[in-house]
N, C-alpha and C positions, 0 to 999 in steps of 0.2 A: 974265459973258458966257457961260460954259459952261452955267450953269443956264438962261439964256434959250434957248440953243441946244437943250438937252435938252427944254425945254417945247415948242419948235416941232416937234421930232422926235416927241415923245410925241403931240402933237395930230395930226400927219400920219399916224402909224401907226394910232391909234385911229379915225381917220376911215374906215379900211377896214371897220369894222363900225358905221358911223354910224347913228344913230337915224333912223327914218322920220318926217318932219315932216308927218303927216297927221291933224290934229286932228279932221277930219270922219269918220275911219275907223270911229268907234264910233256914228255915226248909223245907225239901222237901215234896211235895205233892205226892199223889200216882200215878197220871197219867196226861198227857197233854190232850188237847182237839182237836177235828177235825179242821183242818185248821190252827192250831197254828204252829208257827215256834220255833226253839230252837237255842240257842247260847251257845256253850261250851267255857269257859274261865278259865284262871289261875289267882291266886292272890298271891302276895308277900306282907307281911304287917309287920309294926312295932307296930301294936296294941296289947294290952294285951288281955287275954282271961278271960271271966267271970267264976269264980269257980262254979257259980250256974247253968248257962245255957250252958257253953262250947262254947259260941259265942264270936266273937271279939267285943271289946268295945272301949272306948276312952282312956284307960290308956296306958302308954308308956311301951313297952316291951324292954328288953335288947338284944333281938336277933330277927332275921327274922323268921316269920312263913309262911307257904305256904298252898294253898288251890286250889282245882279244883271244879268248879261249872258248872251246866247246868241250864240256865234260859229259861223258856217258854214265848214266846211273843204271846199275844192273837190274834185271827183272826180279831178282830175289831180294831187293833192297828192303831193309827194315827202317821204319820211320825213326829218325833221331840218330841213326848209325852212319858211319862211313865205312864201307866195305873196301878195305885197303888190299891191293894185290899182295899175294904171298911172295911172288917174285916178279921181276920186270923182264919183258913187258907184261902188263896185266892182261887178263882175259875179260872181255866186255860182258860175257855172260855171267861172271862171278863177282866182278869188282868194279870200282870206279876206274875209268880210264879216260885219257884225253884224246879227243877226236881231231882237234885242231889247236894250233898255238902260233899266233902271229904277232910279231913285234910291230908297234905302230909309232909314228912320230905324232906330234901334237895335232897337226892338221888332220891326219887320218883318224886319230882318236875322236876328234870332234865330228868327223864325218860318220864314224861308226855310231856315235851317240844318236846322230840324226837318223841313221838307218835302223837302229835296233830298238829305240825307245817305243813303248806301246802308245796307243792312241790317247791314253789318259795323261801322257806326259810325265809320268812318275819315275823317279830314280830312287833306288835303295843303295846307300853307301854302307858297306860293311868294313869295320875297323877291327882287326883281330887283336888278340891279347899276347901276353908274354909266352915265351917258350914255343914259338910257332914259326915253322918254316913257310916259305912261299907256297910250297905244294900243299901243306896243311890248310893254309888259308883259302886257297882256290877251291879245294875239295869241300871245305866246310861251307863256304858260301853256296856252292852248287847244291849241297845237301839241304841247306836251309830253304833255298828257292824251290827246290823240287818238293820238299815235304810240306811247305807252307802254301804253295801255289800262289805266291804273291804276284800281282800284276804290276810289275815294275822292272825297269832295266837294272840288273844287278851290277854294281861296280865295287870292286875290292880296292881299298886303300891298304897296301902292303908296306909296312915299315920294317927296317932291318933288324928284327928280332934274330938272335943267334940260334934259336931253337935248341938251346942247351940249358938244362935246369940251373946249373951253377952260375950262369951269367945273368942273374936277375938284375943286378945293379947296372951292368953294361946295357941291358935292354932299356932300363929306365933312362939312361943317358941318350940312347937312340931316339927315344920319344921326343926329347927337346930338340934334337937335330932335325926332326921331321916336320915341325910345326909350320914353318913358312911354306913348305911345299904342299902340305895339306890345305892351307889357306888358299894357295894358288889354284889347286884343283877345284875347291868349292867355288871360287870366283869364276873359273872357266865354265863350270856347270851352270851357275846362276845366269851367266850371260848368253847361254845357248838358247836360241829362240824357241826350240821345241820342248825344252825342259820347263814344266809347269810347277813341279814340286819335288823337293829333295827330302827323303826320310833317311835317318842315320841309325844304324844298329852298331854300337860299339861294345866290346867285351873286355873285361878285366883291365889290364894295363892300357889297352887301347882307348879306354874311357878317359884316361889322363891326357893322352894325345888329343882327343876330341875336345875336351874341356879347355886345354891350353890354346887350341886353335880358335875356339869360340871367343875366348877372352881377347885374343889378338884381333878378331873380326870386330868385336864391339869397340875396341879402342881405335880401330881404323874407320869407324863410322858405318859399318855394314853388318850389324848384328844378326840380321836374318837373311842376308844376301838377296836384297831386293824383294823380300816377301816370299821367297821360294823355299827357305828352310822350314820344314814343317815338323814332323814327329821326330823326337830324339829319344831313342831307347838306350839306356845305360844298363848293361847286363853285368852283374857282379862287379861293380866298380872297385878297382884296387886303388882307392884314393883315400888318404887321411881325411876324416870327416871335417876337421878344421880347415884344411886346404880347400876342400870342396866348397865349403861355405864362403871362403874368401874368393874363390873363383866366381861364384854366383853373385857376390856383392858387386863384381865388375859387370858380369853378363846381365844381371837383373832378371825380372820376370819375363820369360819368353812369350812371344805371340803364339808359337806352336806349342804342342803338348810335350812335356818332359816326363818320360816314364822311367822309373828306376826299379830294376828287378833285383831283389835281395833274397838271400837265403842264410838264415842264422846258423845252418849246419855246414857252411862252406869251409872246409878244412884248409884250403889254400889261403883264404883270406884271414883265417884265425892265426895261421903261422906268420903271414905277412905282418899282421898287427903286432905279434910278439917281437919280430925283428925291428919294428918301428917304435919300440918303447911302449907297447901295449896301447897305442892309440887305435881306436876302432876304425876299420875300413868301412866305407859307405855300403859296400855290398853285403856286409854282415851285420849292419846296424838294425836295431829294433824299430820298426815303423811307429810303435806306440810310445817311444821314449819322448820326453818333454821337448828336447831339441829337434827331434824328427817332426813332431807335430807343428812346431813353430815354423820350421822350414817349409813344410808342405803348404801351410796357409800363406806364407809370405810369397813363395815363388810358384805356387800352383802346381806342385809336383803330383804325379800319380805314382804311388809306391806299391808295388805288387810283391807280396811275400810268398816265395816259392818253397818255404821250408818244408811244408807237408807234402810237397809233390815228389813222388819217387823218380829216380833217375838212374840210367845205366852208368853214369859217371860216378866212380867210387869215391871221389873227394867232393862231389856236389858243387863243382865250380863251373860246369857248363850246362846247367839245367835248361838255359834258354834255347840251346840247340837240340838237346835231347827231347824237348817238348815244343817243337816248332809250330804246332797248331795253336798254342797259346800266343806265340809271337804273332801269328797271322791274325788271330782274333783281335788282339790289341791294335796292331798296325792298321788293319783295314777299318775298324770302327772308329778309332781315334783320329785317323787321317780325315775321316768324313765328319768329324765333329759330333760323333754319336757317343752314347754312354757305353760303359763296359757292360756287356750282356743286356743292354737296354734297361737295366734296373737300378744302377747305382751311379752317383755323380762321376764325372771325368776326373775331378780333382779329389784326392783323398788317399786313404790307406786301405788296401784290400789284400786279400789272401787267396791263394789257389789251393783248393782242397785236394784230397787224394784222388778224386775223380776228375780233376782238371777244371772244376768249375770256379768262376771268379765270385768271391763272396766279400761283402763289406766286413772290414775288420771290426772286432768288438769295440774298439775305441773310435767313435765318430768325431773326426776332427772338425767337421763342419758345424758342430754344436759347441765349439770352443773348449773341447775337453783338454785337460792338461794332466800332469802326473805321469807316472811310469807304469 
């Protein structure tokens, strides 16, 4: 009885950040609007394709599919927001709209990587979380790139989340069905001659998919994909802390930086923890806990506590996207092997204050602090 009640509460809370059921949102409109900006991105997906609309849906495909899209950002855009159309087709002067949408085969995907990658050779792979449609994921990546001004080729890895709150467990199963295809995509990118570095931004349940894939890569003898896998940002990881540590026992200390964004007021992760027998999720863990300090020292993590940072997300599960300037600051500086804000070590426990500044946490792990 209690478990059923928790499931009901879980669904009602997560509905606060419910997905947008707009399968036509990726159908191109005729033109953009004055003052609008555009973001071109690629997508690799394990989603199936609707026989009726030709759009990607929530079914599980047996092979990777590829796509190139251009998204228009309206001139009235607010940082951290996605201005969804009220009705379809959307109006470019008021909302996110799609300007182009092209299906690609593997050869053309690689050709597009060659054509679109910036001179620095950097790629950013975004892995979305639970309760996310393909349309949600595309617009979210476009928003992050626009707001952060990252100088990298954005590539979405879209796995077949059903985009329905009650299908939490089904989404978790889809994670495991997507691991080998994600491994293949990373392998493709690492072999591309113009790709010099790959950064990864994974959110929520997408962090589990990413970690499972990195485990497979390590066991296959390519833990950093030829030295090209650099920054790994795990935002609000929906992973059991014990499972997470077991995964890193396989992966080991990475050559690239591993950044974990946590928020102790994340309501979604608190409920996820209750459903999992009160085992803490990584994204809601305390960076100053004894086990956290030991893991930070052993594996060289940088843990950023976003608890004090305000967010437009009512359940505090997507602060990473609502505060993209923080993501930009971390990704640019850490990719260049610099310090956070030029003042504190790259490895350790830090917090973001209410003004968005990165501060060293009260517990200095580099001095061997323990205790809670």
